[in-house]
N, C-alpha and C positions, 0 to 999 in steps of 0.2 A: 169016660167022657170028661169026667172032671180032670182026669190026668191029662187028657188030650187038650183040654182047655187051658190047663195050667201050663202045659208045654207051649201051647200057642201063645199064651200071655207072656211066658218067659221069652219066647222068640221075639214077640213084639216089643217087649221091654228091652231086650238085647239090641234089636234093630234100632229102637228109639235111642238107646244109649249110644249106639254107633253113629246114628244120624246126628245126635247132639255133639258127639266128639268130632265128627267131620265138620259140623257147623262151627264148633269152637275153633278148630284148626283153620277153617276157611276164614273165620272172623279174625283169628290171629294173623293169618297171612294178609288179609285185607288191611288190618291195622298196621302191620309192618309196611305194606305198600303205601298206605296213607302217611305213615311216619316218614318213609323214604321221600315221598313226594313233598311233604311239608318241610322236611329237612332241606331238600334241594331248593324249594321255594324260599325258605328262610335264608339259606346260604346265598342264593342269588340276590335276595333283597338286601342282605348285609353287604355283599360285594358292590351292588349298585349304590347303596348308601355311602359306602367308603369312597367309591369313585366320585360321587357327587360332592362329598365332603372335601376330597382332594381338589376337585375342580373349584369349589368355592374358596378353598385356601389360596389356590393359585390366583383366582380372580381377585381376592382380597389383597394379595401381594401386588398384583398389577395395579389395582386401584390406589394402594398406598404409594407405590412408586410414582404413579401419575400425579398424585397429590403432592409428593415431595418435589417432583419436577416443576409442577405449577407454582409451588411456594418459592422455589429457587428462581423461577422466572419473574415472579412478583418482586423478589428482593433485587434481582438484576435490573428490572425496569425501574424500581425506586432509585437504585444507584445511578442508573443512566439519567433519570430525571434530575437528580441532585447535581450530577456533573453538568447537565445542560443548563440548569439554573445558574451554577457557578460560572460556566462559560459565558452565559448571557450577561451576568454581572460584570465579568472581566471585559467583555466586548464593550459594554456601556461605559465602563471606566476608561478603557483605551480610547473609545471614540471621543469622550469628553476631553481627555488629555490631548488627543490629536487636534481637536477643535481649538483648545486653548493654545496649543503650540502653534497652530496655523495663525491664530489671531495675533499671538505675540510676534510671530515671524513677520506678518504683514505690518505690524506696528514698527518693528525694527527696520523693515524695508522702507517704510514711509519716512522714518527718521533718517535713515541712511541717504535716501534720495534728497531730503531737505538739506542734510549736511553736505551732500555732494554738490547741490546747487550753491550753497553758501561758499563751499570751498572753491567752486568754479568762479563765483562772483569775486571772492577774495583774491583768487589767482589773477583774475582780470584786473582788479585794483592794484595788486602787487606789480603786475606787468606795466600798468599805466604809471605807477609811482616810480618804477625802475626807469622807464623811459623819461619821465620828468627829471629824475635824479641825474640820469645821463645827460639830459639836456642842460640841467643846471651846472653839472661838472664841465660840460663843454663851454658853457657861457663863462664859468669861472676861469677856465683855462684861457679862454679868449681874452677875458678881462685882465688876467695876470699877464698874458702876452702883450696886451696893449699898454698895460700899466708899466711893464718892464721897459717897453720902448719909450715910454714917457718919463721914465726914471723913477717910478714909484716902487719898484720891486726891491727886493733886498739885494 
């Protein structure tokens, strides 16, 4: 009986060892599957993180490009504002010069008209004096002609 019990105990120990071995193998298989799943999950997480990182890099590049464009537009606007200010100053200067030129032209025109009137008056006086001179010449000629007839001539 003791031998039977020992055999039974040995069989039970053997079965338990086999069960432990199967359990360890199953545990190892489970751990392998868990490792595979964890590795796949980690790989997926890394790939997603790399994709997000690449997306963020591209987004950062776009933002920097937009910032550069904005700065260039600010510089261009400042340049246009400066050009506009210079153009306004030139326009003001030209308007002042034009106003002065018109004023001078009106003064010259007025002086010219006064000179024209004086010339016209002087021309009238000259014509009157020429008529008077011609009249005096005619009278002188007549006097000479009468004086010659009276014997006063040369």
